[in-house]
Structure formats: structure tokens, C-alpha cells
N, C-alpha and C positions, 0 to 999 in steps of 0.2 A: 504494500500500500504506500503510495507516494504522498508525502506531506510537503507543505510549502509554508515558509514564514511570511509569504506575501498575502495569503488569504486572511481576510478580516471580516467576521460575520456582521459587524456593524459598519455600514458605509458612512464615511463623513459626508457632510453637506457638499453640494456642488454649486459653484458660482454660475449664474446664468451667463451665457456666452457673450452677448453684445452689450453688457452693462458696464459703464465706466464710472470711475470714482467721482467725477464731477456731478454725474446724474444722481448718485446716492447722496452726496452732500447737499445738492439742491433739494432732494426729497426731505432730508432732515430739516433744512432751513425753512422750507415752506410749511411742513407739518408743524414745526415748532412755532412759527409765526401765526398760523391759523388756529392751531389747536391749543396753544398755550401749555401750561403745566398739566399734563395728564389727560387733556381733552382729546376726543376722537374727531376725525374729519372723514366724512363720507368719501369713498373712493372716486365717485363721479365728480364731486366738487374739487378734490385734490387733482384729478386729471385736468380739469378746466384751469385751475390755478397754475399747474405745471406747464400748461400749453401743449398737452399731449393727449392722445386718445388712450382708452383703457388698455388696448393691446400693447402700446408702447410703455405705458406706466407699470403694468403688472410685473414684468421682469425686474424693474427697478425696485419695486416694493418687495419682491421676493429677495433680492440681494440685500436690501435694508433689513429684512427680517432675519435672513441667514447670519448677518453680521451683528444681530442683536440690537439694532438701532431703533427699529419700529416693531410694532405688534399689530396684526390685523385680526379683528374680531367683528363678525357680522357685517361685513362690507365697509368697515370703518378702520382708519389707520390712526395710531397714536404713537408718540415717542415713548420708548422704554426709559427707565432711569439712566441706562447707559447712553441712549440716544440724546437725552437732555444734557448729560455731561459732555457728550461729543459736540453738541450744538454750541455749548458755552465755551468750549476750548478754542484757543486760537492757534497756538503753535504745537499743541500736543495731539492734534487730530491724527497725524501720521502714526505716532507712537501708539495711540489708542487702537487703531485698526490693525496694527502689526500682529498682536496676539490672536485676534479673531481670524485673520486671513491664514495664519499658519495652520489652522485646523480645518480649512476648507480646500476642496480640490479645485483646480490643479496645483494650488500653492503648496499644499502639504506634501505631495509627491515630489514636486520640483525641489523643495527644501531638502527632503530626505536624500534624493539622488545627488543634488549639488553638494551636500555635506559629505557624501561618501566618495566624491571624486575631486582630486586636486585640480584637474583640468576643466571642471565644470560639466554641464550637462546640456544636451541639445533638446529642442522641442520634440524631435522625433523620439528620442529615448524616453522622455516624460510620457508622451502619448502611448508608446508601446507598453510601458509599465501600467498606465491607467487602463488601457484596453484589455490587458491581461485580467484586470479586476472588473471588467465590463463597465467602465466609465468612459463615455464618449460624449462629445457635443455634436458630432455629425458622423454619419455612416461612411462618408468618403474620407479616407486617411489624409489626403492633402488638405481638404477643407477643415477637418478636425484639427490638424496641426496648425493651420493658420489661425483658427479661433483660440486655441490654447496659447499660442505665441502672443496674440493680441491681449489676452487676459493677463498673462504674466508681465508683459511690458507695461500695460496700463495700471495694473494693481500692485504687483510685487516690487516693481522698481519704485513706484510712488511711495509705498509703505516701507521702503528700504529693507526688504527681505532678501532681494536678489539684485545683482547687477547683470548687465547684458553687454556682451562684446559682439557688435555687429559684424566684425570681420570674421570671427570664428563661428558665430551663430551659437555661442554657448552662454548659459546662465551660470552665475556663481553666487554662492552664499555671501552676503555682506558681512 
């Protein structure tokens, strides 16, 4: 019987593919401004204020919820205690997100692989490891790699989890 140290019965959360840090920060700012301390805002009103339709807003809200910044209940969004702390922070926003991101895919796997290699890790290597555990953003490998690379560049570099060398195409742990 074959065993693997890669298998994990509890899958970590997965970041939605096309959501950027600025969108989540905007969500937190608008939710905080409209909802105040602990008040909820209807998703439709939030979409209107955000200047987006619900189809565009929902992945952003999902990312905010995965990061522990917002909570969605009965079609309404409110800031969590962490979301209120995040909203009030000025320079600490990056530091506050760092711990959350390190527990979410693809960042978790990228950090693990980058830590294990002195030369860094490629997006392809990260995607292969994730695919082995049935975690993908798209069924076509090239598109999947592109989505994962964009997530890592937009989030992991912003949060100072990883650095990226465009010449070698490798991510390294900061």
C-alpha cells in the first residue's frame, strides 16, 4: 500500500482566480463606510456602491470572507472584527494579510515549495503539486498556470510572502 505525505484530508481554502488585493481593500473600505461598526449591507446595495454587478462582486466577497475580513449572512455583508482592524490600519495592512494568505492556496503550496528549494520554484511546479491534490483554477494546464502566476504576483508579492524573478520565472520565499 502506497502512502504519501502530500495527501491532506482537509483542503485549505482556495483564493478565487481573478480577484486582486485592491478589489478586496475596496470591499473592506466600502463595507466599513456603509455598514459602520458591525452593521450589515445588502449585497445588491454593496454591488451598486462598488460599481459592479453581483457576478463581479461575489468572487471579491468570497476572497474577503476567505481572508476573514467580511462575513456574509442572509444576503448581507458585514466586516468581521479582523476586517474592522484591517480597515483602520494604515501601514500594517500588508502584515495583517500575510498570515491569512499563507494558509490559502496557491500561496500555501508556493511557500512550502519555495522554502524547500534554494533556487526557488516555478509556477509550473506549484501547479503540478496542486493538481496532484486536485486543486485547479482551470482545466487547461496553460490557463491554470497563468491564473496561478497572476494570483501569486498580485497577492504574494504584495503581502511580501514571495519575491519573483522575471528572468528565471521563479518565486522565492522572502
